[in-house]
Backbone as CSV, one residue per row, in Angstrom:
resi,resn,N_x,N_y,N_z,CA_x,CA_y,CA_z,C_x,C_y,C_z
1,UNK,19.801,-136.273,-1.209,19.793,-137.956,-0.991,21.287,-138.510,-1.321
2,UNK,21.747,-137.895,-2.232,23.245,-138.600,-2.550,24.068,-137.022,-2.929
3,UNK,25.261,-137.106,-1.928,26.005,-136.179,-2.613,27.427,-136.944,-2.381
4,UNK,28.598,-136.584,-3.592,29.642,-137.384,-3.533,30.290,-136.094,-3.957
5,UNK,31.701,-136.234,-3.361,32.574,-134.564,-3.245,33.983,-135.244,-3.587
6,UNK,34.599,-134.983,-4.680,35.710,-135.301,-5.132,36.300,-136.589,-4.843
7,UNK,35.370,-137.699,-5.177,35.733,-139.093,-4.991,36.686,-139.533,-5.980
8,UNK,37.798,-140.185,-5.392,38.705,-140.720,-6.259,38.949,-142.034,-5.995
9,UNK,39.256,-143.278,-6.946,39.530,-144.579,-6.521,40.308,-145.172,-7.461
10,UNK,41.343,-145.310,-6.778,42.726,-146.018,-7.316,43.017,-147.473,-6.811
11,UNK,42.798,-148.442,-8.073,43.194,-149.844,-7.790,44.899,-149.745,-7.784
12,UNK,45.457,-150.717,-6.990,46.966,-150.846,-6.909,47.066,-152.814,-7.258
13,UNK,47.740,-152.717,-8.052,48.042,-154.380,-8.369,49.743,-154.403,-8.503
14,UNK,50.446,-154.521,-7.555,51.943,-154.729,-7.456,52.230,-153.252,-7.647
15,UNK,53.089,-152.869,-8.724,53.501,-151.464,-8.769,52.570,-150.853,-9.433
16,UNK,51.594,-151.290,-10.306,50.786,-150.695,-11.165,49.588,-150.049,-10.590
17,UNK,49.179,-148.997,-10.845,48.090,-148.009,-10.283,47.046,-147.790,-11.564
18,UNK,45.853,-147.917,-11.221,44.922,-147.889,-12.105,43.688,-146.955,-11.541
19,UNK,43.656,-145.703,-12.286,42.555,-144.775,-11.604,41.317,-145.047,-12.102
20,UNK,40.464,-145.641,-11.419,39.191,-145.826,-11.760,38.265,-144.629,-11.648
21,UNK,38.306,-143.684,-10.604,37.634,-142.668,-10.612,38.657,-141.514,-10.338
22,UNK,38.152,-140.331,-10.681,39.296,-139.108,-10.605,38.518,-137.911,-10.347
23,UNK,38.214,-137.540,-8.706,38.197,-136.070,-8.810,36.421,-136.129,-9.207
24,UNK,35.630,-137.157,-8.890,34.049,-137.000,-9.507,33.354,-136.523,-8.096
25,UNK,32.643,-135.290,-8.586,31.548,-134.825,-7.689,30.073,-134.323,-8.300
26,UNK,29.125,-134.983,-7.679,27.686,-134.499,-7.998,26.962,-134.705,-6.837
27,UNK,25.618,-134.323,-7.148,24.450,-134.518,-6.050,23.096,-135.167,-6.822
28,UNK,22.587,-136.088,-6.215,21.373,-136.600,-6.435,20.305,-136.015,-5.535
29,UNK,19.297,-135.807,-6.033,17.962,-135.198,-4.970,17.419,-136.290,-4.905
30,UNK,16.319,-136.108,-3.656,15.586,-137.296,-3.324,14.301,-137.237,-4.568
31,UNK,14.078,-138.332,-4.883,12.842,-138.555,-5.919,13.244,-138.376,-7.459
32,UNK,14.614,-138.255,-7.395,15.041,-137.973,-8.843,15.671,-139.377,-9.554
33,UNK,15.645,-139.518,-10.790,15.830,-140.475,-11.925,17.312,-140.195,-12.555
34,UNK,18.210,-140.645,-12.182,19.367,-140.578,-12.820,20.146,-141.603,-13.397
35,UNK,20.673,-141.307,-14.687,21.305,-142.218,-15.360,22.932,-142.082,-15.138
36,UNK,23.647,-143.322,-15.369,25.241,-142.970,-15.203,25.684,-143.521,-16.335
37,UNK,26.120,-142.903,-17.508,26.376,-143.616,-18.945,27.940,-143.272,-19.099
38,UNK,28.387,-144.438,-19.790,29.840,-144.318,-20.053,30.546,-145.560,-20.621
39,UNK,31.570,-145.627,-21.593,31.955,-146.804,-22.026,32.754,-147.785,-21.174
40,UNK,32.913,-148.821,-21.580,33.738,-149.677,-20.638,34.806,-149.416,-20.310
41,UNK,35.103,-149.306,-18.859,36.654,-148.889,-18.228,36.400,-147.134,-17.707
42,UNK,35.017,-146.860,-18.028,34.842,-145.183,-17.713,34.843,-144.959,-16.302
43,UNK,34.641,-145.952,-15.306,34.443,-145.694,-13.781,33.283,-145.977,-13.490
44,UNK,31.976,-146.380,-14.222,30.892,-146.437,-13.941,30.108,-147.556,-12.927
45,UNK,30.897,-148.819,-13.048,30.560,-149.762,-12.188,31.189,-149.508,-10.900
46,UNK,32.541,-149.034,-11.032,33.082,-148.502,-9.651,32.378,-147.611,-8.808
47,UNK,31.773,-146.469,-9.410,31.134,-145.467,-8.780,29.857,-146.104,-8.138
48,UNK,29.188,-146.859,-8.876,27.864,-147.737,-8.652,28.012,-148.349,-7.165
49,UNK,29.379,-149.295,-7.055,29.628,-149.954,-5.979,29.843,-148.826,-4.870
50,UNK,30.398,-147.778,-5.062,30.753,-146.763,-3.705,29.419,-146.324,-3.393
51,UNK,28.671,-145.695,-4.385,27.021,-145.405,-3.808,26.292,-146.447,-3.033
52,UNK,26.502,-147.657,-3.555,25.666,-149.001,-3.104,26.659,-149.567,-1.587
53,UNK,27.474,-148.626,-1.054,28.112,-148.940,-0.018,28.832,-150.478,-0.174
54,UNK,29.097,-150.905,-1.470,29.931,-151.782,-1.442,31.405,-152.104,-1.690
55,UNK,31.887,-150.730,-2.036,33.258,-150.419,-2.016,33.404,-149.024,-1.459
56,UNK,34.755,-148.584,-1.071,35.257,-147.198,-0.337,35.924,-146.559,-1.639
57,UNK,35.775,-145.417,-1.443,36.778,-144.514,-2.597,38.144,-144.775,-1.682
58,UNK,39.506,-144.247,-2.327,40.547,-144.116,-2.241,40.475,-142.497,-1.328
59,UNK,39.736,-141.665,-1.840,39.731,-140.283,-1.197,38.552,-139.750,-1.743
60,UNK,37.948,-138.455,-0.778,36.855,-138.098,-1.072,35.888,-138.335,-0.295
61,UNK,34.536,-137.788,-0.369,33.493,-138.044,0.784,32.228,-138.601,-0.097
62,UNK,31.381,-139.455,0.540,30.246,-139.803,0.018,29.334,-139.514,1.279
63,UNK,28.256,-138.873,1.313,27.285,-138.447,2.203,25.699,-139.109,1.584
64,UNK,25.328,-139.904,2.282,24.269,-140.675,1.743,22.861,-140.277,2.885
65,UNK,21.821,-139.639,2.339,20.830,-139.528,3.242,21.151,-138.967,4.808
66,UNK,22.144,-137.745,4.697,22.975,-137.129,5.484,23.646,-137.758,6.609
67,UNK,24.310,-139.038,5.934,25.222,-139.675,6.688,26.395,-139.890,5.999
68,UNK,27.225,-139.660,6.767,29.090,-139.993,5.937,29.273,-141.240,6.058
69,UNK,29.199,-142.218,4.706,29.354,-143.178,4.652,30.781,-143.576,4.962
70,UNK,31.825,-142.950,4.892,33.078,-143.219,5.050,33.256,-143.288,6.424
71,UNK,32.376,-143.032,7.379,32.740,-142.920,8.833,31.732,-144.447,9.378
72,UNK,31.113,-144.838,8.488,30.346,-145.789,9.238,31.011,-147.355,9.373
73,UNK,30.417,-148.008,10.358,31.241,-149.561,10.741,30.724,-150.390,9.650
74,UNK,31.180,-151.640,9.561,30.869,-152.730,8.661,29.406,-152.750,8.921
75,UNK,28.973,-152.993,10.406,27.482,-153.456,10.632,26.628,-152.509,10.117
76,UNK,26.847,-151.214,10.232,26.130,-150.278,9.808,26.009,-149.986,8.207
77,UNK,27.127,-150.287,7.481,26.940,-150.293,6.179,26.137,-151.768,5.908
78,UNK,26.401,-152.838,6.286,25.432,-153.773,5.847,23.650,-153.470,6.375
79,UNK,23.650,-152.680,7.332,22.243,-152.217,7.502,21.664,-151.523,6.672
80,UNK,22.915,-150.210,6.184,22.116,-149.529,4.868,21.795,-150.462,3.750
81,UNK,22.976,-151.201,3.608,22.652,-151.951,2.017,21.129,-152.903,1.900
82,UNK,21.025,-153.153,3.520,19.698,-154.142,3.619,18.804,-153.220,3.308
83,UNK,18.382,-151.682,4.272,17.350,-151.228,4.666,17.124,-150.037,3.523
84,UNK,17.984,-149.248,3.064,18.280,-148.104,2.571,18.314,-148.200,0.961
85,UNK,19.079,-149.309,0.405,19.254,-149.470,-0.864,18.923,-150.775,-1.412
86,UNK,18.194,-150.533,-2.376,17.696,-151.809,-3.138,18.355,-152.124,-4.563
87,UNK,19.016,-153.192,-4.651,19.731,-153.328,-6.039,19.005,-154.076,-6.963
88,UNK,19.250,-153.553,-8.236,18.645,-154.674,-9.211,20.026,-154.493,-10.034
89,UNK,20.055,-155.898,-10.496,21.329,-156.546,-11.389,21.173,-156.860,-12.625
90,UNK,21.964,-156.552,-13.512,21.778,-157.156,-15.234,21.502,-158.541,-14.864
91,UNK,22.189,-159.278,-14.199,22.134,-161.011,-14.235,21.095,-161.463,-13.118
92,UNK,20.379,-160.403,-12.631,19.055,-160.648,-11.828,19.387,-161.152,-10.380
93,UNK,20.372,-162.000,-10.287,20.647,-162.831,-9.010,19.481,-163.291,-8.263
94,UNK,18.521,-163.951,-8.885,17.627,-164.592,-8.181,17.922,-166.002,-8.009
95,UNK,17.297,-166.608,-7.195,17.507,-168.325,-7.042,16.530,-168.978,-7.958
96,UNK,17.069,-169.583,-8.907,16.159,-170.184,-10.110,15.158,-171.056,-9.819
97,UNK,15.360,-171.799,-8.734,14.270,-173.013,-8.339,13.374,-172.538,-7.123
98,UNK,13.536,-171.044,-6.813,12.414,-170.888,-5.974,11.423,-169.576,-6.786
99,UNK,10.510,-169.537,-6.083,9.156,-169.067,-6.532,9.388,-167.543,-6.276
100,UNK,8.525,-166.611,-7.225,8.680,-165.361,-7.109,8.632,-164.767,-5.806
101,UNK,7.346,-165.422,-5.419,6.965,-164.641,-3.936,8.161,-165.222,-2.942
102,UNK,8.989,-166.039,-2.963,10.128,-166.546,-1.804,11.265,-165.579,-2.159
103,UNK,11.460,-165.488,-3.837,12.684,-164.737,-4.055,12.459,-163.102,-3.453
104,UNK,11.176,-162.648,-3.681,11.080,-161.222,-3.237,11.095,-161.309,-1.887
105,UNK,10.576,-162.171,-1.036,10.722,-162.517,0.491,12.035,-162.156,1.024
106,UNK,12.937,-162.861,0.264,14.330,-162.904,0.830,15.128,-162.059,1.741
107,UNK,15.167,-161.048,0.920,15.781,-159.598,1.698,15.099,-159.260,3.278
108,UNK,13.570,-159.579,3.188,12.848,-159.528,4.247,13.358,-160.307,5.558
109,UNK,13.686,-161.431,5.080,13.911,-162.369,6.005,15.536,-162.034,6.736
110,UNK,16.381,-161.405,5.911,17.536,-161.007,6.745,17.190,-159.464,7.267
111,UNK,15.945,-158.859,7.171,15.748,-157.465,7.632,14.916,-157.998,8.961
112,UNK,14.638,-159.091,9.498,14.099,-159.514,10.624,12.479,-159.489,10.557
113,UNK,11.950,-159.287,9.007,10.466,-159.151,9.124,9.658,-160.391,9.357
114,UNK,8.851,-160.467,10.238,8.030,-162.041,10.472,7.237,-162.441,9.086
115,UNK,7.295,-163.762,9.063,6.842,-164.407,7.483,5.600,-164.166,6.992
116,UNK,4.588,-163.963,8.033,3.234,-163.617,7.541,3.305,-162.338,6.838
117,UNK,4.025,-161.005,7.355,4.071,-159.863,6.886,4.667,-159.780,5.639
118,UNK,6.050,-160.616,5.507,6.950,-160.577,4.415,6.077,-161.020,3.209
119,UNK,5.487,-162.190,3.614,4.625,-162.854,2.415,3.519,-161.852,1.663
120,UNK,2.825,-161.225,2.722,2.120,-160.310,2.461,2.636,-159.067,1.547
121,UNK,3.851,-158.559,2.207,4.358,-157.653,1.055,4.970,-157.899,-0.126
122,UNK,5.426,-159.065,0.053,5.761,-159.731,-1.529,4.778,-159.925,-2.618
123,UNK,3.649,-159.975,-2.059,2.408,-160.555,-3.049,2.109,-158.854,-3.162
124,UNK,2.105,-157.986,-2.577,1.741,-156.549,-3.064,2.719,-155.997,-4.044
125,UNK,4.105,-156.032,-3.515,4.921,-155.734,-4.633,4.826,-156.504,-5.981
126,UNK,4.822,-157.811,-5.848,4.692,-158.558,-7.301,3.345,-157.948,-8.039
127,UNK,2.055,-157.777,-7.317,0.970,-157.224,-7.885,1.558,-155.919,-8.601
128,UNK,2.093,-154.872,-7.743,2.730,-153.775,-8.344,3.463,-153.754,-9.552
129,UNK,4.444,-154.836,-9.714,5.164,-155.029,-11.039,4.484,-155.780,-12.106
130,UNK,3.072,-155.814,-11.637,2.257,-156.901,-12.989,2.399,-158.151,-13.003
131,UNK,2.886,-158.694,-11.928,3.020,-160.489,-11.786,2.248,-161.066,-10.960
132,UNK,0.939,-160.678,-10.420,0.034,-160.990,-9.514,-0.322,-162.542,-10.074
133,UNK,-0.203,-163.064,-11.348,-0.603,-164.310,-11.942,0.778,-165.187,-12.191
134,UNK,1.891,-164.730,-11.520,2.969,-165.550,-11.631,3.791,-165.614,-10.160
135,UNK,3.095,-165.448,-9.151,3.825,-165.605,-7.950,4.272,-166.794,-7.380
136,UNK,3.711,-167.684,-7.947,3.917,-169.322,-7.600,5.016,-169.875,-8.817
137,UNK,5.137,-169.416,-9.743,6.297,-169.579,-10.607,7.543,-169.426,-10.358
138,UNK,8.427,-170.373,-10.543,10.005,-170.216,-10.305,10.659,-169.262,-11.186
139,UNK,11.757,-168.753,-10.983,12.355,-167.641,-11.833,12.859,-168.564,-13.169
140,UNK,13.137,-170.103,-13.307,13.376,-170.825,-14.375,11.996,-170.936,-15.246
141,UNK,11.233,-170.461,-14.688,9.766,-170.636,-15.560,9.305,-169.013,-16.137
142,UNK,10.011,-168.106,-15.865,9.463,-167.124,-16.230,10.313,-166.292,-17.280
143,UNK,10.112,-165.422,-17.811,10.839,-164.847,-18.997,11.535,-163.597,-18.604
144,UNK,12.784,-163.268,-19.719,13.504,-162.484,-19.024,13.296,-161.045,-18.389
145,UNK,12.165,-160.819,-19.122,11.424,-159.353,-18.862,10.692,-159.484,-17.281
146,UNK,10.011,-160.784,-17.043,9.428,-160.967,-16.179,10.332,-161.365,-14.562
147,UNK,11.557,-161.710,-15.271,12.808,-162.136,-14.045,13.039,-160.723,-13.514
148,UNK,13.227,-159.830,-14.282,13.473,-158.596,-14.065,12.687,-157.992,-13.286
149,UNK,11.355,-157.846,-13.338,10.193,-157.507,-12.743,10.221,-157.998,-11.614
150,UNK,10.566,-159.611,-11.037,10.787,-160.123,-9.980,11.736,-159.149,-9.147
151,UNK,12.941,-158.881,-9.851,14.281,-158.464,-9.432,13.730,-157.064,-8.825
152,UNK,13.264,-156.319,-9.340,12.704,-154.946,-8.890,11.820,-155.275,-7.761
153,UNK,10.768,-155.914,-7.764,9.998,-156.252,-6.670,10.944,-156.437,-5.266
154,UNK,11.696,-157.423,-5.569,13.013,-157.819,-4.439,13.399,-156.592,-4.082
155,UNK,14.023,-155.630,-4.881,14.776,-154.631,-4.370,13.755,-153.492,-3.667
156,UNK,12.379,-153.422,-3.861,11.787,-152.799,-3.172,11.365,-153.175,-1.950
157,UNK,11.772,-154.594,-1.725,10.894,-155.133,-0.206,11.251,-154.558,0.992
158,UNK,12.219,-153.959,1.227,12.463,-153.208,2.345,12.383,-151.649,2.477
159,UNK,11.467,-151.434,1.149,11.165,-149.875,1.348,12.130,-149.333,1.222
160,UNK,13.235,-149.180,0.278,14.615,-148.465,0.482,14.327,-147.315,-0.130
161,UNK,15.308,-146.329,0.379,15.015,-144.625,-0.106,15.670,-144.883,-1.579
162,UNK,16.609,-145.447,-2.016,17.283,-145.444,-3.238,17.298,-146.881,-3.949
163,UNK,17.221,-146.728,-5.419,17.343,-148.031,-6.118,18.295,-148.059,-6.918
164,UNK,19.265,-148.785,-6.990,20.276,-148.767,-7.595,20.460,-150.010,-8.739
165,UNK,20.144,-149.456,-10.183,20.228,-150.615,-11.346,21.259,-150.595,-12.042
166,UNK,21.916,-151.620,-11.936,23.435,-152.007,-13.018,23.121,-152.670,-14.071
167,UNK,22.869,-151.761,-15.137,22.647,-152.538,-16.386,21.360,-153.222,-16.294
168,UNK,20.098,-152.813,-16.018,18.853,-153.768,-15.603,18.103,-154.090,-17.223
169,UNK,18.705,-153.544,-17.776,17.938,-154.043,-19.409,19.005,-154.678,-20.633
170,UNK,20.083,-155.212,-19.750,21.056,-155.641,-20.532,20.943,-157.058,-20.994
171,UNK,19.949,-158.265,-20.405,19.868,-159.154,-20.761,18.476,-159.595,-21.410
172,UNK,17.688,-158.401,-21.685,16.456,-159.019,-22.016,16.240,-157.941,-23.413
173,UNK,15.104,-158.299,-24.037,14.745,-157.567,-25.146,14.475,-156.334,-25.227
174,UNK,14.355,-155.856,-26.571,14.170,-154.337,-26.610,12.677,-153.967,-26.245
175,UNK,11.797,-154.842,-26.270,10.315,-154.443,-25.787,10.318,-154.518,-24.411
176,UNK,10.625,-155.808,-24.030,10.859,-155.984,-22.397,11.625,-154.726,-21.817
177,UNK,12.866,-154.175,-22.861,13.346,-153.057,-21.990,12.685,-151.736,-21.699
178,UNK,11.653,-151.628,-22.549,10.910,-150.411,-22.749,9.987,-150.407,-21.613
179,UNK,9.283,-151.948,-21.376,8.638,-151.962,-20.378,9.095,-151.826,-18.718
180,UNK,10.336,-152.105,-18.580,11.321,-152.217,-17.345,11.463,-150.625,-17.110
181,UNK,11.639,-149.934,-18.135,12.135,-148.332,-17.811,10.826,-147.477,-17.681
182,UNK,9.709,-148.204,-18.187,8.331,-147.498,-17.963,8.222,-147.695,-16.436
183,UNK,8.420,-149.005,-16.045,8.327,-149.320,-14.540,9.129,-148.417,-13.543
184,UNK,10.604,-148.262,-14.125,11.280,-147.510,-13.264,10.600,-146.350,-13.236
185,UNK,10.219,-145.183,-14.605,9.542,-143.938,-14.195,8.488,-144.149,-13.180
186,UNK,7.495,-145.040,-13.190,6.233,-145.066,-12.317,6.845,-145.093,-10.994
187,UNK,7.880,-145.926,-10.468,8.247,-145.865,-9.415,9.200,-144.467,-8.913
188,UNK,9.706,-143.810,-9.955,9.919,-142.673,-9.328,9.286,-141.664,-9.100
189,UNK,8.015,-141.723,-9.829,6.778,-140.901,-9.473,6.283,-140.921,-8.255
190,UNK,6.208,-142.155,-7.909,5.991,-142.697,-6.468,6.894,-142.096,-5.392
191,UNK,8.018,-141.471,-5.927,8.862,-140.945,-4.903,10.196,-141.762,-4.930
192,UNK,10.275,-142.643,-5.436,11.813,-143.573,-5.014,12.740,-142.741,-6.082
193,UNK,14.199,-142.754,-5.216,15.227,-142.157,-5.843,15.850,-143.175,-6.832
194,UNK,16.019,-143.175,-7.779,16.738,-144.266,-8.775,17.989,-143.772,-9.433
195,UNK,19.087,-144.493,-9.286,20.390,-144.303,-9.892,20.534,-145.559,-10.875
196,UNK,20.676,-145.319,-12.277,20.839,-146.415,-12.894,22.169,-146.589,-14.097
197,UNK,22.976,-147.372,-14.141,24.126,-147.524,-15.099,23.574,-148.231,-16.287
198,UNK,24.018,-147.431,-17.327,23.722,-148.001,-18.677,24.821,-147.408,-19.571
199,UNK,25.060,-148.188,-20.576,25.611,-147.871,-21.750,24.819,-147.720,-23.240
200,UNK,23.579,-147.958,-22.832,22.770,-147.433,-23.787,21.863,-146.198,-23.679
201,UNK,22.019,-145.380,-24.829,21.558,-144.065,-24.611,19.915,-144.213,-24.860
202,UNK,19.310,-144.913,-25.632,18.102,-145.334,-25.479,17.472,-145.597,-24.257
203,UNK,18.140,-146.475,-23.366,17.656,-146.493,-22.230,17.787,-145.363,-21.230
204,UNK,19.056,-144.582,-21.078,19.125,-143.435,-20.253,18.245,-142.280,-20.557
205,UNK,17.692,-142.399,-21.675,16.963,-141.178,-22.115,15.502,-141.175,-21.361
206,UNK,15.388,-142.307,-20.715,14.159,-142.541,-19.824,14.380,-141.636,-18.568
207,UNK,15.457,-141.279,-18.050,15.895,-140.677,-16.625,15.431,-139.313,-16.822
208,UNK,15.771,-138.599,-15.886,15.677,-136.998,-16.091,16.834,-136.305,-16.217
209,UNK,17.765,-137.272,-15.842,19.463,-136.517,-16.093,20.265,-137.516,-16.087
210,UNK,21.332,-137.076,-17.064,22.308,-138.217,-17.564,23.610,-137.787,-17.072
211,UNK,24.494,-138.384,-16.343,25.844,-138.095,-16.013,26.851,-139.064,-16.975
212,UNK,27.475,-138.376,-17.746,28.308,-139.114,-18.525,29.930,-139.355,-17.629
213,UNK,30.445,-140.378,-17.844,31.616,-140.638,-17.325,32.675,-140.942,-18.606
214,UNK,33.623,-140.595,-18.471,34.905,-141.239,-19.473,36.211,-140.961,-18.780
215,UNK,36.902,-141.981,-18.630,38.288,-142.126,-18.224,38.143,-141.728,-16.947
216,UNK,37.042,-141.982,-16.158,37.200,-141.874,-14.492,36.836,-140.624,-14.086
217,UNK,36.361,-139.711,-14.931,35.885,-138.238,-15.019,34.617,-138.015,-15.392
218,UNK,34.062,-137.082,-15.229,32.706,-136.473,-15.254,32.788,-135.773,-16.818
219,UNK,32.431,-136.321,-17.851,32.557,-135.606,-18.941,31.537,-134.627,-19.283
220,UNK,30.284,-134.692,-18.863,29.098,-134.078,-18.986,28.005,-134.334,-18.321
221,UNK,27.032,-133.317,-18.007,25.643,-133.675,-17.361,24.497,-133.089,-18.370
222,UNK,23.742,-134.046,-18.813,22.517,-133.461,-19.684,21.362,-133.216,-18.827
223,UNK,20.437,-132.779,-19.240,18.861,-132.099,-18.716,18.385,-133.598,-18.789
224,UNK,17.044,-133.271,-18.828,15.868,-134.223,-18.911,15.945,-135.241,-19.955
225,UNK,15.661,-136.009,-19.977,15.210,-137.183,-21.004,14.059,-137.171,-21.556
226,UNK,13.400,-138.076,-22.373,12.334,-138.299,-22.763,11.204,-138.502,-21.799
227,UNK,9.947,-138.100,-21.829,8.705,-138.748,-21.073,8.425,-139.801,-20.921
């Protein structure tokens, strides 16, 4: 599903160069749940942006579901972000005065899905994440854990091949965090490919495999986490 080969990303500010990623290579299989860990400045957010087709590497190759992302047009990249990748952010990125149902429906508007169909799918997804009784609540009326569940339902709205989660438990309690991670595990069992950025070992342990980054390089890769 994901194959990155010799990825390097260098940021230039005047005469100063910062190497964010340094010759990074790995593969992620379809249906796998992988966590990417590392301290601040390790390159994990840069890597997430490249995997999410939000940024391009300075050198190296990124193959997503058989397509060379580096050769795609801006329009094709936007289509991939809308249809193939579901994003879950630490800051949730929901519209606070909009209902859960309409927040989940939003990506489907851009995907050109008719209103009746997108509302029905949004209802199904909210039920799937355990929020069937909160569909008409606005984001400002929900708890942190509930808001993140809405964000996950929204990420699933276009039936993406991949879910990219950037510190998905950063703004919620430890109890809510465990609930969200169990939800990710269930989604993986349903066939979704999940790539998660985290700095918390207890969160990464819910994944099948952990890729550790340090100073822009892969330091090590561990095997399966806990069940």
